[in-house]
N, C-alpha and C positions, 0 to 999 in steps of 0.2 A: 486503554481501560475500557471494560465492557460492564455495564450495569443492567441486569435483567429486570423484568417486570416486578413492580410492587415494592421495591427497596426503599428503606427510609435511611437517610444519612444525616447524622447529628451535626449541629453547628461546630465548625472548627475542625472537623475530621479531615485527615490527609490521606489520600489514596494514591499509591505509586502508579506510574505508567505501566501498562501491560497487565494490571490486576483485573481479575474477573470477579464480580460480585453476583452471587447466585440469587435467584428469584426469592422474593419475600424475606430477604435478610434485613437485619437492622444493624447499622453501624453507629456505635455510641458517640456522643459528642466528644470531640478532642482526640478520638482514636487515631492511631497511626497504622494504616493498613498497608503492608508490604507483600503479603501473600494472598492468593486466591481465597475467597470466602465461599463456602458451600451454600446451597439454598437452605432456607428455613432455619437460620441461626441468628443469634445476636452476638456481636463481637464488641469488645471494648478494651481500652487500655493502650499503653505504649510499651512494646508493640501490641497490636490488637490480637486478642485471643478469644476463642469461643467461650462465652459465659452461660449461654442457654441455647438449647435446641427446641424448636417448636414443630408441631405437627403441620402437615400440609394444609389442613383446613383452617388454621388460625390466620387471622389478619392482624395488622398492627394494633387496631383498636382493642383486640382481645389481650394484647400484651401490656397495656397500660392499666395499672391498678390505682 
């Protein structure tokens, strides 16, 4: 497993061996990640799917409303 800079991983998330999590991505709580996650996205669910794409300039604090 490789996790790039600035990622946020929610409580209870499961990430399979060999998966790459791209920079500044967000993994939702309880998500089951079995495939690579591109940079600058939010994934959630079982199995994890992209639910939001964010621009390169956004940081996690900008995602919380």
